[in-house]
N, C-alpha and C positions, 0 to 999 in steps of 0.2 A: 134508595140507599144501597150502596155497594158494600160487600163484605170484604174486609181487608185482613191481612195477617196481624196488623197492629190494632189492639182494642182501643176504642174511644175512651179517653180519660177525662173525667169530669173534674172541674176545679173544686177545691175544698170549700165547704160551706162556712162563711164567716160567722162569728159569734154575735149575732144580732137577733132581736126579737121579731122584727117584721121585715119582709122583703117585698119590693114592688114586683109587678109582673115582668118588667124588663130585667131585673136582677135574677129572678127565678128562671127566666128564659135563658140567660147566659149560664147560670149555674147548672141547668139541667140539659142544655143542648137541644131545646125545642123552641119553636117560635111562639110568640104570645097568643096568636089565634088558635094554636093547638092547645095551649093551656086552657083557654076559655071553652073550647070544645070538650076537653076532658072533664071540666067542671060539670057539664051536663051529663056525661056518661058515667062518672064515678061519684056516687053520693058522699063518699068519705072526704072528698076534696071540696072544702067550703072555706075559701079565703074570707077574711073580714073585709067588708066593703065599707068604705068611709065616704067622705064628701065627694060628690061628683061620680059616685059609683066606682071609685078607685079601689082596686084589689090590693090587699096586703096579706101575704102568705106568711105562716109561721114555720118554724124549723121542721116540725113533724110533717107539714104539708110538702115541704121541699123534698124530704126523704121519700114521701109517698109518690111524688111526681117522678123521682128518679127510679123508683121501683116499677111504676107504670111504664116508663120509658124503656127500662130493661126488658120487661115482659113483651112489649110490643115490638121494639126495634131489634133487640138482640136475640130474644128467644122465639120470636115469630108468632106470638099469640095474637088472636083477634081481640077486638075490644071486648066482646062478650066473654071470651076465654080469660082475658086478663081480669075482668070484673069478677068472674067466678073464682079465679085463683086468689084474688084478694079477699074473698069472703064478703062480697057486696051485700048479702042479706043481713049480715050482723052489723050493728052499730058499735064500732070500736072507739072507745074514748081516746083522745090524743095522748100519746105517751110523753111523759116529762123526761127529757134526757138527763136531768139532774137527779131524778128520783133514786137512781142506783147509788148515789153517794150521800144521800140524806139519811141521817141517823137521829133516833130519838134521844132525849137527854139521858135516859137510862142506858141506852146502847153506848153513848159516848162515855158515860161514867164507867161502864164495864170495860170498854176498850182501854180507857186511860188506866184503870186499875191493872189490867193485864199487862200493858206496856211497862208500867212502873215495876211490876213484879219481875218481868224479864230483865229490866235494867238492874234491879237489885241482885238478881242471880248472876248477871255478868260482872257486876262490881265485886260481888263476893268471890267469884271464880278468879277474877283478876288479882284480888288481894292474896289468894292462896298460891297462885302461879304467876307472879309478876314477870313481865317480858320487858327487858330494857329497851329504851328508845321508842316506846309506844305511848300514846296519850292515855291518861287515866279516864275511865268512865265515871259518870256521875258528878262531874265537876261543874 
């Protein structure tokens, strides 16, 4: 691999639940045989295997592969160094990318109440200080 002035840009990851090894290969810029080898070296990398031993990777695994690729190819880590850097000894549950935007019913109710309160304050302020040519709030 040669070092160039221009960094290697990986394509965006599509919004899919599962990816084939060929798709992951294209998304991460590594060959399929490398992905199979990394499965042996990094215990966090466990794609679902279906009929005929076909591998299907999930979104969090694609992100992990990109991190492994960055550590090995761009930062110059060895396999063992990358394994240590990723905290190989710990079993880390896969992260749900949608978890950051999930709210409980109580949190949604609280947020809705707060937004309604802000809207009411704005409507009240607008009624006290009308500005011509502007839309009315709360309509």
